[in-house]
DRENLODREN-927096 format. One record per residue (C-alpha): residue in one letter; x, y, z. Coordinates in steps of 0.1 Angstrom, whole numbers, plus 5000, padded with zeros to 4 digits. Layout:
DRENLODREN-927096
aXYZ/...
//
This chain:
DRENLODREN-927096
m179527310830/a182427530831/s184327310856/l183626980830/k185627080801/g184926830772/n188326850761/t189826710797/f187226450794/f188426330762/n192326350767/n191526160800/s189325890782/l191825890754/f194725800772/i192925530797/f191825380769/l195125350754/t196425220785/r194424930785/a193924900750/f197324800739/p197424490759/t193724390752/l195024410712/a197924200722/n195723950737/l193523960703/v196723920679/i197923610703/m194423460703/l194123480662/y197923360658/y197623080683/s194022980671/h195522910636/y198922720650/l198022550677/s195522220677/k192422310692/p193222090725/a196622270731/y194822620722/g191922530749/v194722490773/y196322770771/q192923020772/g192522820803/f195322960823/w194023310813/i190323240818/h191523110855/l193323450859/y190823670849/i188323500872/i190623500905/y192723800902/p189424030913/i189423860947/a192823910953/c192524290943/f189224270962/g188424630943/i191024840956/h191924890922/v188225030915/l187825220945/v190925420944/i189525620908/n187125780933/y189026020949/s192126320944/p195526250949/s196026400978/f192926220996/l194525910988/v198025971002/k196126111036/l194025791035/a197025531031/a199025711055/k196225621083/i195525261076/s197425111100/r200224851098/s198024551108/y195524581079/y198424611054/l199624291065/f196224121065/y195524241032/g199224131022/f198323741037/w195223731017/v196823840983/l199523540992/a196623320997/i194523380970/s197823370947/g198422990965/a195122900957/y195422990919/a199022820918/l197622480931/l194722500905/e197022540877/s199822340892/s197422010892/s196622070853/g198721770837/d198521950803/l200122310816/q202922130838/i204422460845/g204722420883/f203822630915/w205722900915/i205323040881/p201423070885/f202023190923/l204423450913/f202223530881/l198623630902/l200723780929/s202524030904/f199424070883/a197124180906/t199824400923/g200024580886/m196624630883/i196224820916/l199525030910/e197625110876/s194925260891/v196825450913/l199025630885/i195725700867/v194525910899/f198226060897/k197426170862/n200425980853/i198125860821/k200825900789/t203425720807/l201125450814/a200225410778/f203725430766/i204625160794/n201624940784/f202724990744/l206324840755/y204224550770/a201624480746/f204924430716/s207024250740/f203724040753/c203723940714/l207323870707/i207123650734/h204423410724/k206023430689/m209623330698/v208323050719/l206222920695/e208922940666/q211522750688/g209022470699/f206522550717/s206322510756/y203822600785/k206422650808/a208822850788/l205823050774/f204523150810/l207823150828/s208623450800/l205323630805/l206323640842/a209123770838/l207824050818/t204824090842/l206924150869/l209124410851/k206424630843/t205124630881/l208324670896/i208124980868/y204925090880/g205725050921/l208725280913/i206425550895/a204325520920/g206625570948/i207925910930/s204626050927/i204026020962/i206926170969/r206826480948/h203026520958/r201726830969/d198326910985/d196226970952/g193327100975/l190626910964/t188626750998/t185926531002/d183026501026/r182926071026/s183425971064/a186025661067/t182825451074/e181125521040/i184525481021/r185125131036/k181525061032/l182325130993/w185624930992/i183724601005/h181024650981/l182924750952/g185524410962/f182624190963/y181124360925/d184124340908/i184523960918/l180823890909/q181324080877/m184623880869/i182723540878/f179723640858/g181823730828/g183823410830/i181823180850/d180223000819/r183922990802/f185422830835/t182922560837/i182622470804/s186722460804/l186322210836/l183421980825/l183621970786/s186521870760/s189522130752/e188222150719/l185022210729/s186022500754/a187922630729/i184822680705/y182722840733/y185423070740/n186023200708/g182323260705/s181723430740/v185023660738/n184223980741/v184424230715/p187824400714/f188324720731/l184724810738/p184924700776/v187824860778/l186625200761/l183725200785/s185925130816/a187725410802/a185225630801/g183625550835/s187325640851/a187425920832/v184126050843/l185025980882/i188126180878/q186226490863/l183626480892/v186526500919/k186826850910/v183326920914/q181727090945/a179226850960/e176127060956/d176527060918/e177326690921/k174326530912/a173326760886/n176826730865/l176826370870/v173826340848/k174926570823/l178226410821/m176526050820/n174626180787/h177626320772/l179125980778/a176025770763/l176326000731/i180125940725/l180025570733/s176725520710/a178425650683/i181125380683/v179625080700/f176025090677/p177925100642/v180224810656/f176924640669/f175424670633/f178524570613/l179124220635/l175524150635/f175624130596/y178924000589/s179623770616/y180123420596/d182123680573/f184423770604/f184723440617/a186023290582/f188623510580/f189923570612/l188923230627/p188723020603/g187722640619/y185522810644/a182222820622/r180522630655/s181522960672/v179523210651/p175523130663/i177123180701/f178523500690/l175623630678/v173623550712/y176223720730/l176424050709/f172924180721/v174824250750/l177024500728/p174324780727/l174424800766/k178324930762/a177125260752/y176325360789/s178225280825/f175525190843/t177125190875/t179325490872/p176725720893/l176025460917/q179925410921/k180025810922/l176925820951/h178725550972/r175825310966/g177824990966/a174724770981/i172824890952/i175524750929/n176224470946/i172224330947/g172024380911/a175224190905/i173923920928/a170523900910/d172223870879/l174023560889/i170923410901/i168923490869/a171523370844/f172223020864/s168322990865/l167923010829/i171222820823/y169822460821/p166222470805/l167922720775/y171022470772/k168422200767/w166322420743/l169322590723/g172722390732/l175822630736/p174022940726/g171522890752/v174322910777/a175223260763/l171423340758/s171023300796/f173823550802/v172423820778/i168523800795/s170123830833/t172724160819/w169924360803/l167724300834/q170524410856/a171024690835/t167324840839/y167724800877/y170825020877/l168925300852/i165925300876/c167625300908/s170425600896/a167525790884/r165625760919/l168725890935/l169326180913/r165826270915/v165626250878/s163026060855/p164625720841/l163925940805/k166926180818/m169625940822/l170125880789/p169726050753/w166925840742/s165426020711/n169426040700/w169825650705/l166925560688/l167725790656/k171125580658/l170125240662/s167525290632/t169825460608/y172925240616/g170424910613/l169225010581/l172525110566/f174524820576/l171624590564/t171524770528/i175724790527/h175224370537/s172824290512/v174624490479/t178324390489/k177024020493/t175024040458/y177924190441/f181024050454/t182223740465/g185123590492/k186823870514/i185724180495/p182124210512/l184024180552/f186824460541/l183924720524/g182024620555/g184824710578/i185725030560/l182025140562/v182425080598/l185025290608/a183725590583/v180725570600/i182425600634/a184725890624/i181426060614/s179426010641/l182226160664/t182626450642/v178726520644/e178726450681/f181826690688/k180726910665/k177127000688/e178827000720/k181227280706/k178227450691/y175527410721/g178427420749/g177727050760/s180826870786/
//
């Protein structure tokens, strides 16, 4: 696969990851910081703002930030020039309407008291920034994006700290964060404008018709909305129906493991960027190989983290989130989605413009999860709610894998490095089980957690080194 150089793939993945990891790290730091210093009801209200934002902003973006990653810079410029003004006006009205609906939801909260315009402008600038970020990734401004998001993450944490020290106020906090978000979006817009002006034809073309692109956009728009709804509907519902304290407990238990979703998203985007350079007749074969390469690299990170958190979950919460021991059973259930993060199941379908299949899986995912919520909640309580989403997610991944294999005319066994995965799972599982037993037997307090943390970092480093050496030796991409 000479056309798909591994170092290019790795560099693209790394900087896209950093672009999205810095804000994720900032959110994690503040989650830990505020969970210590705010009361559970106040913390629940604070998290409610973000829960609602992350569910609603994909409706405003409607898949545009996902669609643009599929194409070359020159093609995007030409495509944007062909779109009529009426479509731009309609989309602008759409974003304003969604921003207004979000603002009404937040301004109606008697606890927040931040008015209408702060949440309105917040969603408007946040959604615009997400679209511009994807555009800048396509234009290969990835290092610049990483630097901007580092500064954003630092400022995000500083604002939270200053507001808490000077007398906590939701209005002061979100007004300051709004100014920060507007500034980042403005900088994105300026860089995007300069990139378009300086752009020269890269010689890369696509054989996709306008009808195919429009269909993929609509499907990706619906899918992105469904995914965000699926990823947060349980928290959203609980935040509305249960007390703020229970909402905070469930939120901390159901929160995604930091950085892994970001890593998966970055790797998937890097795959799509790499395949822009591939000729149509070679696309399917290269897609299978590149997805296998992706699975080897991601599993070297995801699997050790899975077993570390599985065995050290109570130690982890006792150290980072004291007072939230009731969140651990919820966390343990959600943890079994984690192995699926070692593969981007929708990337092949997205590249093949099979948005309909993606949405069928997403809708089925929601239907199955909701059909299981009530009986599993009656059986297990809040962990049962988590289990319903875990079961449906595994079924969805299986469906996507089978459909991708059929479209690529290969066996599902060829889509994943099964033997490599089974070896890693058995090795890492036995290793972390042994280390956990030994450390808990001979050490007390925080020492077992620290030793486990050192081990997981060492295992990831060794596993990645082994995979990269194998790639170099055998010429994998």
